[in-house]
C-alpha positions in Angstrom: 106.3 131.2 114.8 107.4 128.9 111.9 104.5 128.9 109.4 105.0 125.1 109.0 104.2 124.6 112.7 101.1 126.8 112.4 99.8 124.7 109.4 100.6 121.5 111.3 98.7 122.6 114.4 95.6 123.6 112.5 95.8 120.4 110.5 96.0 118.1 113.6 93.2 120.1 115.3 90.9 119.5 112.4 91.7 115.8 112.3 90.9 115.5 116.0 87.6 117.3 115.6 86.6 115.0 112.7 87.4 112.0 114.9 85.1 113.2 117.7 82.4 113.9 115.1 82.8 110.5 113.6 82.5 108.8 117.0 78.8 110.0 117.1 78.2 108.2 113.9 79.9 104.9 114.9 77.7 102.5 116.8 78.2 99.1 115.1 81.1 97.2 113.7 79.8 97.9 110.2 79.9 101.7 111.0 83.4 101.4 112.4 85.0 99.4 109.6 82.9 100.4 106.5 81.2 103.7 107.5 77.9 101.9 107.4 78.3 101.4 103.6 77.0 104.9 103.0 79.8 106.8 101.3 79.3 108.8 98.1 81.5 109.1 95.1 83.7 112.1 96.1 84.6 110.8 99.6 85.0 107.2 98.3 87.3 108.4 95.5 89.4 110.5 97.9 89.7 107.6 100.3 91.0 105.4 97.6 93.4 107.9 96.1 94.9 109.1 99.4 95.4 105.5 100.6 97.2 104.8 97.3 99.9 107.5 97.8 102.0 108.1 100.9 105.3 109.8 101.7 107.0 106.9 99.9 106.0 108.2 96.4 107.1 111.8 97.1 110.3 111.0 99.0 111.5 107.6 98.2 110.1 106.7 94.8 110.2 110.2 93.3 113.9 110.6 94.3 115.0 107.1 93.3 113.0 106.6 90.1 113.3 110.3 89.1 117.1 110.2 89.2 117.6 106.6 87.9 114.8 106.6 85.3 114.4 110.3 84.4 111.2 111.0 82.4 110.6 107.3 81.9 109.3 107.3 85.5 106.2 109.0 84.2 105.1 105.6 82.8 104.6 104.6 86.5 102.3 107.6 87.0 100.3 106.8 83.9 100.0 103.1 85.0 98.9 104.1 88.5 96.2 106.4 87.2 94.8 104.3 84.4 95.2 100.7 85.8 95.6 101.2 89.6 92.9 103.8 89.9 90.4 104.0 87.1 90.3 100.4 85.8 90.3 99.1 89.4 87.0 101.0 90.1 85.4 100.0 86.8 86.4 96.3 86.9 86.2 95.5 90.6 83.9 97.9 92.5 80.5 96.9 91.3 80.9 93.1 91.8 82.8 93.7 95.1 80.0 95.9 96.5 77.3 93.5 95.4 79.0 90.2 96.4 80.2 91.4 99.8 76.7 92.5 100.5 75.3 89.1 99.4 77.8 87.2 101.6 77.7 89.7 104.5 81.5 90.0 104.3 83.4 93.0 105.7 87.1 92.0 105.1 89.1 90.3 102.4 89.6 87.1 104.6 85.9 87.0 105.3 85.1 87.4 101.7 87.4 84.6 100.6 86.0 82.3 103.3 82.3 83.0 102.4 82.9 83.0 98.7 84.7 79.6 98.6 83.1 77.9 101.6 86.6 77.5 103.1 86.5 77.9 106.8 90.2 77.7 107.3 91.0 80.2 104.5 90.0 83.2 106.7 92.6 82.6 109.5 95.3 81.9 106.9 94.5 85.1 105.0 94.2 87.1 108.2 97.6 86.0 109.3 99.1 87.2 106.0 97.6 90.6 106.5 98.7 90.8 110.1 102.3 89.8 109.5 102.9 91.9 106.4 100.7 95.0 106.6 101.7 95.8 110.1 105.4 96.2 109.2 104.2 98.2 106.1 102.3 100.6 108.4 105.4 100.9 110.6 107.4 101.9 107.6 105.0 104.7 106.9 105.3 105.8 110.6 109.1 105.8 110.1 108.8 108.0 107.0 106.5 110.5 108.8 109.0 110.7 111.7 111.8 111.7 109.4 109.4 114.2 107.7 108.6 115.9 111.0 112.3 115.9 111.9 113.4 117.5 108.6 110.4 119.7 107.8 109.1 120.8 111.2 112.3 120.7 113.3 110.7 118.1 115.7 113.0 115.3 117.0 112.3 111.9 115.5 111.2 110.2 118.7 108.9 113.0 119.6 107.5 113.1 116.1 106.6 109.4 116.3 104.7 110.0 119.5 102.8 113.0 118.0 101.8 110.9 115.0 100.7 108.0 117.2 98.6 110.4 119.4 96.7 112.1 116.5 96.3 109.1 114.3 95.0 107.2 117.2 92.5 109.9 118.1 90.7 110.2 114.8 91.0 106.5 113.8 90.0 105.0 117.2 87.2 107.4 117.8 85.6 107.7 114.4 86.7 104.6 112.5 86.3 104.4 108.7 83.9 107.3 108.6 86.4 109.6 110.2 89.2 108.2 107.9 87.1 108.9 104.8 86.2 112.4 105.8 89.8 113.3 106.7 90.9 111.6 103.5 88.7 114.0 101.6 90.3 117.0 103.2 93.7 115.5 102.8 93.0 114.8 99.2 92.2 118.5 98.5 95.5 119.5 100.2 97.4 116.9 98.1 95.8 117.8 94.8 96.4 121.6 95.3 99.9 121.1 96.6 101.0 118.7 93.9 99.7 121.0 91.1 101.4 124.1 92.6 104.6 122.2 93.2 105.1 121.4 89.5 104.2 124.9 88.4 106.6 126.6 90.7 109.5 124.3 89.9 108.8 124.6 86.2 108.7 128.3 86.4 112.3 128.3 87.8 113.4 126.3 84.7 111.7 128.5 82.1 108.3 126.7 81.9 107.0 123.2 81.8 108.0 122.4 78.2 111.5 123.7 78.8 111.9 121.8 82.0 111.0 118.5 80.3 113.5 119.2 77.5 116.3 120.0 80.0 115.4 117.0 82.2 115.7 114.7 79.2 118.9 116.1 78.0 120.5 116.2 81.4 119.4 112.6 82.2 121.2 111.3 79.1 124.3 113.3 80.2 124.2 112.3 83.8 123.3 108.5 83.6 125.5 106.3 81.4 123.6 103.9 79.1 124.9 100.9 81.1 123.3 102.3 84.3 119.9 103.1 82.8 117.1 100.8 83.8 115.9 98.1 81.3 112.5 98.0 79.8 111.7 95.0 82.0 112.5 97.0 85.2 110.2 99.8 84.1 107.4 97.4 83.2 107.7 95.4 86.4 107.5 98.7 88.5 104.4 99.8 86.5 102.8 96.4 86.9 103.6 96.0 90.6 102.4 99.5 91.6 99.4 99.5 89.3 97.8 96.1 89.0 99.3 95.1 92.3 96.9 97.4 94.1 94.0 95.2 92.9 94.9 92.6 95.6 95.6 94.9 98.5 92.9 94.7 101.2 93.4 98.3 102.3 92.5 99.4 98.7 89.6 96.9 98.0 88.0 97.8 101.3 87.0 101.1 99.7 84.7 99.2 97.3 82.9 97.5 100.2 81.9 100.9 101.7 80.3 102.7 98.8 76.7 103.7 99.2 75.5 102.0 95.9 76.7 101.1 92.5 75.6 104.4 91.0 78.6 106.2 92.5 81.1 104.0 90.7 81.5 105.9 87.3 82.0 109.2 89.0 84.4 107.8 91.7 86.4 106.1 88.9 86.8 109.4 87.0 87.7 111.4 90.1 90.2 108.8 91.3 91.8 108.6 87.9 92.3 112.4 87.7 93.5 112.6 91.2 96.0 109.8 90.7 97.2 111.3 87.5 97.9 114.7 89.1 99.6 113.2 92.2 101.7 110.7 90.2 102.7 113.2 87.5 103.7 115.7 90.2 105.8 113.3 92.2 107.6 111.6 89.4 108.2 114.8 87.3 109.6 116.4 90.4 112.0 113.5 90.7 113.0 113.8 87.1 113.5 117.5 87.4 116.3 116.6 89.9 118.5 116.3 86.7 117.9 120.0 86.1 118.7 121.2 89.6 121.5 118.7 90.4 124.4 117.0 88.5 126.4 113.9 89.5 128.7 116.0 91.7 126.0 117.9 93.6 123.4 115.2 94.0 123.2 114.3 97.8 125.6 111.5 98.7 126.6 109.7 101.8 130.2 109.3 103.1 130.9 106.4 100.9 129.8 108.3 97.8 126.5 106.5 97.2 123.5 108.6 96.2 121.1 109.3 99.0 117.8 109.0 97.1 115.6 109.8 100.1 117.3 113.2 100.3 117.0 114.1 96.6 113.5 115.6 96.7 113.7 117.1 100.2 116.9 118.8 99.3 115.4 120.1 96.0 112.3 121.4 97.7 114.0 123.2 100.6 116.5 124.8 98.2 114.0 126.1 95.7 110.6 126.7 97.3 109.5 129.7 99.3 108.6 129.0 103.0 104.9 129.3 102.5 104.8 126.8 99.6 107.3 124.5 101.4 104.9 124.4 104.4 102.1 123.4 102.0 104.2 120.6 100.4 105.1 119.3 103.8 101.4 119.2 104.7 100.8 117.4 101.3 103.3 114.7 102.2 101.9 114.4 105.7 98.4 114.1 104.4 99.4 111.4 102.0 101.1 109.4 104.7 98.4 109.8 107.4 95.7 108.6 105.1 97.7 105.5 104.0 98.7 104.8 107.6 95.1 105.0 109.0 93.9 102.6 106.3 96.7 100.2 107.0 96.1 100.2 110.7 92.3 99.7 110.2 92.8 96.7 107.9 95.6 95.2 110.0 93.5 95.4 113.2 90.5 94.0 111.5 92.5 90.8 110.7 92.3 90.1 114.5 89.2 91.9 115.6 86.9 90.7 112.8 88.7 87.6 111.3 90.3 85.9 114.2 88.3 87.1 117.2 84.7 86.0 117.8 83.6 89.7 117.8 82.1 89.2 114.4 79.7 86.7 115.7 78.8 89.1 118.5 78.1 91.8 116.0 75.7 89.5 114.1 73.9 88.7 117.3 73.4 92.4 118.1 76.0 92.8 120.8 78.4 95.8 120.7 81.6 94.5 122.2 83.0 94.2 118.7 83.3 97.9 118.3 85.2 98.2 121.6 87.5 95.4 120.6 88.1 97.0 117.2 89.0 100.3 118.9 91.3 98.5 121.4 93.1 96.5 118.7 93.6 99.6 116.6 95.2 101.3 119.5 97.4 98.2 120.1 98.5 98.1 116.4 99.4 101.8 116.5 101.6 101.3 119.6 103.2 98.2 118.0 103.9 100.2 114.9 105.6 102.8 117.0 108.0 100.3 118.5 108.8 98.7 115.1 109.5 102.2 113.7 111.5 103.2 116.8 113.8 100.2 117.0 113.9 98.9 113.4 114.2 95.1 114.2 116.0 93.4 111.4 113.4 90.8 110.6 110.8 93.5 110.4 112.8 95.3 107.8 112.7 92.2 105.6 109.0 91.9 106.1 108.6 95.6 105.0 110.4 94.8 101.7 108.3 91.7 101.1 104.9 93.2 102.1 103.5 94.5 98.8 104.4 91.5 96.8 103.3 88.9 99.4 99.9 90.5 100.1 99.0 91.3 96.5 100.4 88.0 95.3 98.4 86.0 97.8 95.1 87.8 97.3 94.8 89.2 93.8 94.0 86.0 91.9 91.6 84.4 94.5 89.8 87.7 94.9 89.4 88.6 91.2 88.5 85.0 90.1 86.0 84.9 93.0 84.2 88.0 91.6 84.0 86.7 88.0 84.2 82.9 87.8 81.8 80.3 89.1 84.3 77.5 88.2 87.0 78.3 90.7 87.2 75.8 93.5 88.0 76.0 97.2 91.3 74.1 96.6 92.2 76.6 93.9 91.7 79.5 96.2 94.1 78.0 98.7 96.6 77.2 96.0 96.4 80.8 94.6 97.0 82.3 98.0 99.9 80.0 98.9 101.6 80.1 95.5 101.6 84.0 95.6 103.1 83.9 99.0 105.7 81.3 98.2 106.8 82.7 94.9 107.3 86.2 96.4 109.3 84.9 99.4 111.5 82.6 97.2 112.2 85.2 94.5 112.9 87.9 97.0 115.9 85.9 98.4 116.9 84.6 95.0 116.8 87.9 93.1 117.7 90.2 96.0 116.0 93.3 97.4 117.0 95.5 94.4 114.8 93.3 92.1 111.8 93.1 94.5 109.5 94.8 91.9 110.2 92.0 89.4 109.8 89.4 92.1 106.5 91.0 93.2 105.2 91.2 89.6 105.9 87.5 89.1 104.3 86.6 92.4 101.2 88.5 91.4 101.0 86.9 88.0 101.7 83.2 88.8 98.5 82.6 90.8 96.5 83.6 87.8 97.8 80.5 86.1 97.7 78.3 89.3 94.0 79.0 90.2 92.4 77.9 86.9 94.8 75.0 86.6 93.9 73.6 90.1 90.2 74.3 89.5 90.3 72.0 86.4 91.3 69.0 88.6 89.3 69.6 91.8 85.7 69.4 92.9 83.5 72.2 91.7 81.9 74.6 94.2 78.3 73.9 95.5 75.5 75.4 93.6 73.9 76.9 96.7 77.0 78.8 97.5 77.3 80.2 94.0 73.7 81.2 93.9 74.1 83.2 97.1 77.3 84.8 96.0 76.2 85.8 92.5 72.7 86.8 93.4 71.8 89.9 91.3 75.1 89.8 89.4 74.8 89.3 85.6 
């Protein structure tokens, strides 16, 4: 039997067992969505890191940026590790954990409503999450389907059904606790596989130092100066993929769920090291494509355009032994499943917690909220399947907009809400709507190729809008501020 199929079968069996185990620990809505706020540093760090990276970084980003940017793509890896991982924990985690506890908030929309006393802000924020994270989760499903098809020899349609079945089992049964535990296991696989990948590829080229020299020389020979990315392009990608994570609900949720504030320093260190290894591995592999390919041998379509999504898969299948290839396939699968489960959980919460009265039931002691959350998680997985299967054109546009819209809408109101007592309810609305509007407008003005620049501008603009509007609108009530900032110095 193909060793890849054996690894896959064992992996899926373990995920299912964890889901069943997690079900025994999931009795309330808080258990299902936040693991009862009991998670320690290692599991919390793994949950954050594995949600950060999916098949996109290993397949799409590594191939595209590795070939187009060469070794300059490693700046993205550095930014992701230092800003997107370590700094995010140190700057956001303590205040997020304390303030969400003070406000009894479980989601980003709920936090914004309670923090600013804005009852209409929650449904607006929940709608943004629903319409833009759901297509994002569908894009991850699509990538996984193609991974199964290429790596495991399973037809795309069947692969999608397999992914739906097993993601549904451990997510719907065990909730966030099951996700966090599986993320820890998946994180170990990702870390080991990423480290081994670079070592094996480097060994074929005469060692790491020699590979970097060859990659740099060949990049300059393969890519004419006029076709190399500008400094602005590199900076916008670093900013979007690093600072942009500070406003993504599926990432900030990890701070809500930690056991206490004492786990933060260790979680920050672990997440930074993890992100550095994963990012360095992915982008250096992409840059090494200049050692293994040239402009004539790089994968191209019938029209002669480079097929960036095939660069890394073609490189791996041609240069890795079967056993290691099976491990790398499992690595990419782990990265994608962890991201997917977090996206589905946060997307379903936008309805089950933020738009449906189940949250009130949970506060009154009833348990229908957990059943509703499980039901909606299942619905979201099924909807993601149909989006992935049929690729409706409007959904494709929403996928391209998702990162910039969601982070642009939430980053400024969320971060100002943690640190400033002067920000007003009107400013929170203005920050959310300006990020949404700027990203949508620039996406169509600048085009899809410049979406990282559009997203960077959309994330940055609300940081000017929020304090400006706050200066001209009524200040927040003292009672609300006292409650939110209780115990925060």
